[in-house]
C-alpha positions as CSV (number, residue, x, y, z in Angstrom):
1,X,7.5,19.2,4.3
2,X,5.7,16.0,3.4
3,X,7.4,12.9,2.4
4,X,5.7,9.7,0.8
5,X,7.7,6.9,-0.8
6,X,5.3,4.7,-2.9
7,X,2.0,4.6,-4.6
8,X,-0.3,4.2,-1.6
9,X,1.6,6.9,0.2
10,X,1.0,9.1,-2.7
11,X,-2.7,8.6,-2.6
12,X,-2.9,9.0,1.1
13,X,-0.6,12.1,1.0
14,X,-2.7,13.6,-1.7
15,X,-5.9,13.3,0.3
16,X,-4.1,14.7,3.4
17,X,-2.7,17.7,1.6
18,X,-6.2,18.4,0.1
19,X,-7.8,18.5,3.8
20,X,-5.0,20.6,5.1
21,X,-5.7,23.2,2.3
22,X,-9.4,23.2,3.1
23,X,-8.3,24.4,6.5
24,X,-5.8,26.8,5.2
25,X,-5.4,27.7,1.6
26,X,-2.1,29.5,2.1
27,X,-0.3,26.2,3.3
28,X,2.6,25.2,0.9
29,X,4.1,21.6,0.5
30,X,7.5,20.6,-0.7
31,X,9.1,17.2,-0.6
32,X,8.6,13.8,-2.0
33,X,5.6,12.4,-3.5
34,X,3.7,11.2,-6.9
35,X,1.3,12.6,-9.4
36,X,-1.6,12.6,-7.1
37,X,0.3,14.8,-4.5
38,X,1.7,17.1,-7.2
39,X,-1.9,17.6,-8.3
40,X,-2.8,18.8,-4.9
41,X,0.1,21.4,-5.1
42,X,3.0,19.6,-3.8
43,X,6.4,21.0,-5.1
44,X,8.2,17.6,-5.5
45,X,11.8,17.6,-5.1
46,X,11.8,13.8,-5.9
47,X,9.1,11.7,-7.6
48,X,8.1,8.4,-5.8
49,X,9.1,6.7,-9.1
50,X,12.7,7.5,-8.1
51,X,12.3,6.0,-4.6
52,X,10.6,2.6,-5.4
53,X,13.4,0.4,-3.7
54,X,12.2,-3.0,-2.9
55,X,14.1,-5.0,-0.1
56,X,17.4,-4.7,1.9
57,X,19.5,-5.6,-1.2
58,X,18.1,-2.9,-3.5
59,X,18.4,-0.2,-0.8
60,X,22.0,-1.0,-0.2
61,X,22.5,-0.9,-4.2
62,X,21.0,2.6,-4.1
63,X,22.6,3.9,-0.9
64,X,24.7,6.9,-2.6
65,X,21.3,8.2,-4.1
66,X,19.4,7.8,-1.0
67,X,22.1,9.7,0.8
68,X,21.8,12.5,-1.9
69,X,17.9,12.6,-1.4
70,X,18.4,12.9,2.5
71,X,20.9,15.7,2.3
72,X,18.7,17.7,-0.4
73,X,15.8,17.6,2.0
74,X,17.7,18.5,4.9
75,X,19.3,21.6,3.2
76,X,15.7,22.7,2.0
77,X,14.3,22.5,5.5
78,X,17.0,24.6,6.6
79,X,17.0,27.0,3.8
80,X,13.1,27.4,3.9
81,X,13.1,27.4,7.8
82,X,10.5,24.6,7.8
83,X,9.4,23.6,11.2
84,X,6.8,20.7,10.5
85,X,7.3,17.5,8.5
86,X,4.6,15.0,7.8
87,X,6.2,11.4,7.3
88,X,3.9,8.7,5.4
89,X,4.7,5.1,6.1
90,X,7.9,4.3,4.2
91,X,9.8,3.5,7.5
92,X,13.4,2.6,6.1
93,X,13.8,6.2,4.8
94,X,11.5,8.1,7.0
95,X,12.5,6.9,10.2
96,X,16.1,7.5,9.5
97,X,15.3,11.1,8.4
98,X,13.2,11.8,11.2
99,X,16.1,11.6,13.5
100,X,17.9,14.3,11.4
101,X,14.8,16.7,11.3
102,X,14.4,16.2,15.2
103,X,18.1,17.3,15.6
104,X,17.4,20.2,13.9
105,X,14.4,21.0,16.1
106,X,11.7,20.1,13.4
107,X,8.5,18.4,14.6
108,X,7.8,15.0,12.8
109,X,4.2,13.9,12.3
110,X,3.9,10.4,11.3
111,X,0.8,9.4,9.2
112,X,0.5,5.6,8.7
113,X,2.6,3.7,11.2
114,X,5.5,1.6,10.3
115,X,4.5,-1.9,11.1
116,X,6.6,-2.0,14.2
117,X,4.4,-4.6,15.6
118,X,5.2,-7.0,12.7
119,X,9.0,-6.5,12.6
120,X,9.8,-6.5,16.3
121,X,10.3,-3.3,18.4
122,X,13.6,-2.1,17.6
123,X,12.0,1.0,15.7
124,X,9.8,2.0,18.7
125,X,12.7,3.8,20.4
126,X,13.2,5.9,17.4
127,X,9.5,6.7,17.2
128,X,9.3,7.6,20.9
129,X,12.4,10.1,20.5
130,X,11.6,11.6,17.3
131,X,7.9,11.5,16.3
132,X,5.8,14.2,17.9
133,X,2.6,12.5,17.1
134,X,1.8,9.2,15.4
135,X,-1.6,8.9,13.3
136,X,-2.4,5.0,13.1
137,X,-5.1,3.4,10.7
138,X,-5.8,0.3,12.7
139,X,-7.3,0.1,16.1
140,X,-4.8,-2.3,17.4
141,X,-1.9,0.1,16.6
142,X,-3.4,2.6,19.0
143,X,-3.2,0.1,21.7
144,X,0.3,-0.9,20.8
145,X,1.7,2.6,20.9
146,X,-0.1,3.6,24.2
147,X,1.5,0.8,25.8
148,X,4.9,2.2,24.7
149,X,4.1,5.8,25.8
150,X,3.9,7.2,22.2
151,X,1.3,10.1,21.7
152,X,-0.9,8.6,19.1
153,X,-4.3,8.8,17.6
154,X,-6.4,6.2,15.7
155,X,-7.7,8.1,12.8
156,X,-9.5,5.3,10.8
157,X,-8.2,3.7,7.6
158,X,-7.8,6.1,4.4
159,X,-9.3,3.4,2.0
160,X,-12.7,4.1,3.7
161,X,-12.9,7.5,2.5
162,X,-11.1,6.8,-0.9
163,X,-13.8,4.3,-1.6
164,X,-16.8,6.2,-0.2
165,X,-15.6,9.2,-2.6
166,X,-15.0,7.0,-5.6
167,X,-17.5,7.0,-8.5
168,X,-17.8,3.3,-9.5
169,X,-18.7,2.1,-12.9
170,X,-21.4,-0.6,-12.9
171,X,-20.2,-4.1,-14.0
172,X,-21.7,-3.4,-17.6
173,X,-20.0,-0.1,-17.8
174,X,-16.7,-1.5,-17.0
175,X,-17.1,-4.3,-19.4
176,X,-18.1,-2.0,-22.0
177,X,-15.5,0.7,-21.5
178,X,-12.5,-1.9,-21.7
179,X,-14.5,-4.3,-24.3
180,X,-14.3,-7.3,-21.8
181,X,-16.1,-10.6,-22.5
182,X,-19.7,-10.3,-20.9
183,X,-19.6,-14.2,-20.9
184,X,-16.6,-14.6,-18.6
185,X,-16.1,-13.3,-14.9
186,X,-12.9,-11.6,-14.2
187,X,-9.6,-13.2,-12.8
188,X,-7.7,-10.2,-11.6
189,X,-3.9,-10.0,-11.2
190,X,-2.7,-7.3,-9.1
191,X,1.4,-7.5,-9.5
192,X,2.4,-4.4,-7.3
193,X,3.3,-0.8,-7.9
194,X,7.1,-1.3,-8.1
195,X,8.9,-2.5,-11.1
196,X,11.0,-4.8,-9.0
197,X,8.0,-6.5,-7.8
198,X,6.7,-6.9,-11.2
199,X,9.8,-8.6,-12.4
200,X,9.8,-10.9,-9.7
201,X,6.2,-11.8,-9.6
202,X,4.5,-11.2,-12.8
203,X,5.8,-14.1,-14.9
204,X,4.7,-16.6,-12.2
205,X,1.4,-14.8,-11.7
206,X,0.2,-14.7,-15.2
207,X,1.3,-18.4,-16.1
208,X,-0.7,-19.4,-13.2
209,X,-3.6,-17.1,-14.2
210,X,-3.6,-18.5,-17.7
211,X,-4.0,-22.2,-16.4
212,X,-6.8,-20.9,-13.9
213,X,-8.6,-18.9,-16.5
214,X,-8.6,-21.9,-19.0
215,X,-9.9,-24.2,-16.2
216,X,-12.8,-22.2,-14.9
217,X,-13.6,-20.2,-18.1
218,X,-12.5,-16.7,-16.8
219,X,-10.9,-13.6,-18.3
220,X,-7.6,-12.3,-17.2
221,X,-7.3,-8.8,-16.3
222,X,-4.0,-7.1,-15.1
223,X,-4.7,-4.1,-12.9
224,X,-1.7,-1.7,-13.5
225,X,-0.7,0.8,-10.9
226,X,-1.0,4.6,-12.1
227,X,2.9,5.2,-11.4
228,X,3.9,2.0,-13.7
229,X,4.3,2.1,-17.4
230,X,1.9,-0.4,-18.8
231,X,4.4,-1.3,-21.7
232,X,6.3,-3.2,-18.9
233,X,3.7,-6.1,-19.3
234,X,3.9,-6.4,-23.1
235,X,7.3,-8.3,-22.9
236,X,5.4,-11.3,-21.3
237,X,3.9,-13.4,-24.0
238,X,2.2,-16.1,-21.8
239,X,-1.4,-16.3,-22.0
240,X,-4.3,-13.8,-23.2
241,X,-4.8,-10.9,-20.8
242,X,-5.9,-7.3,-20.8
243,X,-3.9,-4.6,-18.9
244,X,-6.1,-1.8,-17.4
245,X,-4.5,1.1,-15.8
246,X,-6.0,3.5,-13.2
247,X,-9.3,1.7,-12.4
248,X,-8.3,-0.7,-9.7
249,X,-11.3,-0.2,-7.5
250,X,-13.7,-0.8,-10.2
251,X,-11.9,-4.0,-10.9
252,X,-11.8,-5.0,-7.3
253,X,-15.5,-4.5,-7.0
254,X,-16.5,-6.5,-10.2
255,X,-14.1,-9.3,-10.2
256,X,-14.7,-12.8,-9.5
257,X,-11.2,-14.0,-7.9
258,X,-7.7,-12.5,-7.5
259,X,-4.1,-13.2,-7.5
260,X,-2.6,-10.1,-5.5
261,X,0.8,-9.1,-4.2
262,X,1.2,-8.5,-0.5
263,X,0.5,-5.0,0.2
264,X,-2.2,-2.4,0.4
265,X,-4.1,-4.1,-2.3
266,X,-4.8,-7.2,-0.2
267,X,-6.7,-4.9,2.3
268,X,-8.5,-3.3,-0.4
269,X,-9.5,-6.7,-2.0
270,X,-10.7,-7.8,1.4
271,X,-12.9,-4.7,1.8
272,X,-14.6,-5.5,-1.5
273,X,-14.9,-9.2,-0.4
274,X,-12.8,-10.6,-3.3
275,X,-11.7,-14.1,-2.8
276,X,-8.1,-14.1,-3.7
277,X,-4.5,-15.5,-3.2
278,X,-1.8,-13.3,-1.8
279,X,1.7,-13.9,-3.4
280,X,5.1,-12.4,-2.5
281,X,8.6,-12.9,-3.9
282,X,11.8,-11.1,-3.2
283,X,15.5,-11.2,-3.1
284,X,16.7,-14.1,-1.1
285,X,18.8,-12.0,1.2
286,X,15.9,-9.7,1.7
287,X,13.7,-12.8,2.4
288,X,16.0,-14.5,4.8
289,X,16.6,-11.1,6.8
290,X,12.7,-10.5,6.9
291,X,11.9,-14.0,7.9
292,X,14.4,-13.7,10.8
293,X,12.9,-10.2,11.9
294,X,9.2,-10.9,11.6
295,X,7.3,-11.2,14.7
296,X,4.0,-12.3,13.3
297,X,3.0,-15.3,11.2
298,X,1.1,-13.6,8.4
299,X,1.9,-10.8,6.0
300,X,-1.5,-10.4,4.3
301,X,-3.3,-7.5,6.1
302,X,-6.9,-9.2,6.1
303,X,-5.4,-12.1,7.8
304,X,-3.6,-9.9,10.3
305,X,-6.8,-7.8,10.9
306,X,-9.2,-10.7,11.0
307,X,-6.7,-12.7,13.2
308,X,-7.2,-15.8,11.2
309,X,-5.9,-17.4,7.8
310,X,-8.8,-16.3,5.8
311,X,-6.8,-16.0,2.4
312,X,-3.9,-18.2,1.3
313,X,-0.4,-16.7,1.5
314,X,2.1,-18.1,-1.0
315,X,5.6,-16.6,0.0
316,X,9.0,-17.0,-1.7
317,X,9.3,-20.4,-2.8
318,X,5.8,-21.4,-2.2
319,X,4.7,-18.8,-4.8
320,X,5.4,-21.3,-7.7
321,X,3.2,-21.6,-10.7
322,X,1.9,-25.0,-9.6
323,X,1.1,-23.8,-6.1
324,X,-0.7,-20.7,-7.2
325,X,-2.8,-23.0,-9.6
326,X,-3.4,-25.7,-7.1
327,X,-4.6,-23.2,-4.3
328,X,-6.8,-21.4,-6.6
329,X,-8.3,-24.7,-7.9
330,X,-9.1,-25.9,-4.2
331,X,-11.0,-22.5,-3.8
332,X,-12.8,-22.3,-7.0
333,X,-13.9,-25.9,-6.9
334,X,-15.4,-25.5,-3.5
335,X,-18.3,-23.2,-3.4
336,X,-18.6,-23.4,0.3
337,X,-14.9,-22.5,0.7
338,X,-15.3,-19.8,-1.9
339,X,-18.3,-18.4,0.2
340,X,-16.7,-18.7,3.5
341,X,-13.8,-16.4,2.4
342,X,-16.3,-13.8,1.2
343,X,-18.2,-13.8,4.3
344,X,-15.2,-13.6,6.5
345,X,-13.6,-10.8,4.5
346,X,-17.0,-8.9,5.1
347,X,-15.9,-8.1,8.6
348,X,-13.0,-6.0,7.4
349,X,-15.3,-3.0,7.0
350,X,-16.4,-2.9,10.7
351,X,-12.8,-3.4,11.8
352,X,-11.5,-0.4,10.0
353,X,-14.4,1.9,11.3
354,X,-16.0,4.8,9.4
355,X,-13.9,7.6,10.5
356,X,-12.6,10.1,7.6
357,X,-8.8,9.4,8.2
358,X,-7.1,12.3,6.3
359,X,-9.8,14.9,7.5
360,X,-9.3,13.6,11.2
361,X,-5.4,13.7,10.8
362,X,-5.4,17.0,9.0
363,X,-7.7,18.7,11.8
364,X,-5.2,17.5,14.4
365,X,-2.0,18.4,12.6
366,X,-3.4,21.9,11.8
367,X,-4.2,22.7,15.4
368,X,-0.6,21.7,16.2
369,X,0.9,23.7,13.4
370,X,-0.7,26.6,15.0
371,X,0.9,26.0,18.5
372,X,4.5,25.8,17.1
């Protein structure tokens, strides 16, 4: 069984399934995933689109459905006599069900660690008890887990291999394919991969982007996640923008500036050395609880990884249209500041290493599968 709960997990899960099947073509996978995992042969009991709950309040609203999903998965592992489960990120759900799997004598392998170092150590006890092996994607995570006596392996970050295997358009090819204005650079808006995120963030982001694009002669492109229906953006009438679905890496590589929702996309933007602003807005109660629990001062992974406030973070009430415009203007008007951000983001590649994460994790998991 393999369980992912969101778009980034689907991408990483698909690569992991692919590598495991290279080692043994007879392996079969059942669980929760998205289109990419299904393409690699996952028999999806639930699709990630059904699991996209954002924040504490939304989770509480959907508790009956979440409990049904858990029960269905528990029934399947018992009926099919499944002895090994791979959990991918998605800690609120995965750590809870890991306990139940463990009680059934199932081995839990965790690929892409919950950010226990960011949210306090209350979850470390669960990981110690219920996770057979943790596979982490940042070097500092390996150090953290070793201190807490968790069996851990740093495998590198999956985006390294995803980018290495990606066939990029040239800038001209990208502009031609989507009929973009060759006289203007791209102001890229990445509003997230969940409907709730888009509803909370997009209106502010696109209003700000419209003002910024007029001010600096840029064209706005909205990168639509593959699991999102692009029609969701048609109800917003502010400004002139083009929605492009499924070409996020090309857009990150060839854009000039970004307004990006906190998440994996910030790390990807950092990898491509794209200067950007991080924005994040959630339900008030979720924000209040998160602020209380958070043990680190930053939420953007480039800032955490580089241990410096390289890209501005506008969170909750600070993520106003006015603040986004003001922050972007300060960067775009100051070439020294703009280039400094690009140069500092250049350090991200070396921090992430060059290991093939899914290949390395698959090799270790497969060896342990044969031992059980």
